[in-house]
N, C-alpha and C positions, 0 to 999 in steps of 0.2 A: 360558514366563509368558505370564498374561494383559492384555490392553490393551484398550480401545475400540478397536471398528472403526475410525473416524474417524480416533482416533491413528498406527492402524498404516497406513492407506493413508496419511497428512501423513509419516510417517517414509520410507515405499516411494517419495515422488517422483510418486504417481498423481496426486496432488494438493492441495491447500491443508488444512485442517481443516474449512472452512465451504463449499468443492466439497466434499468429500468427506461430510459430513451433506447436502447434498442430493443428492446422486449417491444417497444410502441411501437419504432420503424419495423419490425417482422409482425407487426398485424396481430400481436398475440394477448392486443389486450383492448377491452370493449367499453364503454360509457353509455347507459341504458338500450343494450343490445346494439349499439352502433360501434365500427371499427372504432379506436381514438387518433388521435393524432400528436404529432409530437407537440408541445406548448400549450396544448391545449388545458383550460382553465376545468375546477369542477367540484360540486362541493359536497362533501363525502356526507353532507348528515342528508343528504337528495338522491345523489343518485345511483345508479349501483354500478359497482365497478368490479369487473369479472378479467383474470389471465386464465390462458388457457381454459376459459368454459365456465371456469371456476369463482364463485361469487369471494370477494376478498374483501376486510372491512379493521376497524380497527380493533374488533375487540377479538379479532381471529390473532392478532399480533402477540408473538412471542416477546417473552422476555430478554429484556438486550442485553448481549452477551459479549465481554470482549477480553481477545485473549493473545496472549504471545507466544509462538512459536517457533521454533527453529528450526529452520529448514534445511532438508540432505540438499544435496548436489543430485540432478535429473531431474529434481520434482518443479513443474512447473504450478507461478501463481494464478493460478485461474482457477474459476470454477469447475470445468468441461474441458477438456482435451480434442479437438477434430482427431487427430492422429496419436491419439490413446493413450499416451504417455500419462503419469500417475501424477496428481494435482496434489497440492494441499491440503484440500480438503479430506482426500484418502488418508491422510495420517490420523483425522479426527474420529472418535466412535461415531456411529451409527445417530446417537440422540443430540448428538450435537450438528453433523454433515447432513442429515436430512432434514429437510422442514422448518430450518428454524432461522432462513434468509443470508445463512453466515455469508461473509466475501473476503476475499482479499482486504487490506487496505493497500492500492497501490502496486511496483512490484519488485522480483528479484529476477533478474534472470536465472532461466533452468540450471545453468553452473555455477553460481552468486548461492551460497548458501549464508546465515544464521537468522539474525532478527526482523520478525515480520509482520505486523498485528494483521488480524480479525477480526472481525465484528459484523452486528446485524443492525447496527446503528448508522442507518444512509446519512443522515446528517452530519455523521462526524467522519463517514469516509470523505463526501463530499468535501466540507471543509480542510483537511490531512490534507487531500488532493490536489486542491486546489493551486495555481500556481503564485499565490501569493505567500502559500505560506510558507514558515523559516523554522521549521523544527530539525534540529542539526539530528543528524545521523553520521555513527560514526563507524570505520569499515578497520580493520585491519586487511592490508594488503602486500602480496611477494609480487613484486615485478621484478624483469629478468633484466640485469646488470648495476650498477650502480648509480645513480641517481645526482647529475653535479649540483652545487650550491642555486647555479644559475637556473637550472630545470624546478629544482623544487620554487623557486621562488617566481618564475611565471604562473606552475600553479599554485601557487598560494596568490597572486595577481588576479588569475583567471587567465584562459586561451580562449580562440576566440575558435569558436563550434558550431557551423551552420551559417557564416553569416552572425555570430551572435554572442557576446564574451560569456564565460563563466563568473558564477558568481566566484567571489572571493572563499579563500578556504585554507583548513587549518590541515597544514602539509609536515609530518615530522619522521624520522629516520629512527626506525627502534631495535634495529639491529642491523647491517650487513655479514652475509656469505661470500662463499668463493664465487658464484657466481650471479648475487641474487641478492635482495635487499627487501627486509618488511617493514612496511609505513605504516605511520597513521591517517589516517584522511577522514577530518570530519566537511562536513557537507553542511547545506544548508539550500539545495534545490536539488531534483532528481531527474533532471532529463534522461533521455532515454540509452542506458550504456556509456554513463558518462563517464565516471573514473575509467573503464576501457578504453576509452575512445582515446582520451587526453591523454592517459599512459601511454599512448602507440603514438601518439600524432608526437609526442616528447621524445621517444625512443626508448622507451622502457614499456615495455608490453604486460602487459599482467600474466601472473604465472594461476594465483589464485586472488580471490574476493571474498570475505567476511565480512558482515556486517553484523557488529558487538550490540550496538545500542542506539534503539530510537528517543532522543532526548534521553531525560532520567529513564527510562525502560532499561534496563540491560538482563542481558541474557544472564547472566552473574549479579545478579545484587548482592550487598554485604551479606544480606540479613539473610536471602537464601543461598540453598545449593544450585550448583551450577546445571543451567537446561540440556539438559540432554538433546544432542542430532536428533532432528523426529521429533522431537515432543512438544508441549505447549502446556501455558498453564492461563490461568486465568488471573485478569490484572485486579491489583491491589487497590482501595480505593483513590490511595493520594497519584496513584497513577493514572484512574479515569479522571479524575479529578485536573492535570495536568494536561489532558488531553481536548480536553471539554474545555477548560479558557485558552488555550489556543486558538479552538475554532470560532470563538466568541469576534477576534480579531479579524474576522473572514468576512466580509459579505457576501452573504448568503441572500439569493436572489428566488421571486414565488415563480 
């Protein structure tokens, strides 16, 4: 049965959908000896697919892996970095980081810390990074100053960023200090540097940003100890089921 090439590569754990598309654009993928093109459909039972000159197939697909990482500051949420900065894969043992197709699901800014999912399940990555997904993500945010109730209400209702209003958010003050405030913010979208941009727009710049949970998946679940900075753990079965249930609601095209 034919399917789009990037979908096949993602299903086989070669790369995420977006990474597969980039590999195709860079002409790293061939079908039956010919350079592949984006959107090309293939029959994995008949066509010979090679990546960087090496044949790949469903038989070679590694076991599916689902991890939660506590990302430290200064580490980038990519598989490699042209600037030579440490990446999230550098935090994993070689048996996980090499040859498994593991990649981050979405991104955290280099200076943002906290919960980040890693997997080699390309379909899961595609679903969780789809614009229509709405898994709540919880953040601890330290901002400069003391946000007024009016500013907090604006944040909750949504503000305009680049001509488009942000989705409603849950925002509450946890603690006030002499010159700063600690907030808890729960978002159901993940636009680029969204919290930092909204905070700046409202006049309360972010001093520190930390993601504590992705849906029910927490850095400090009640039944387990706190995941240390730079550490990782395998997701529990109920956490994996939760994520898989979420992507069933997203239309995934061939």
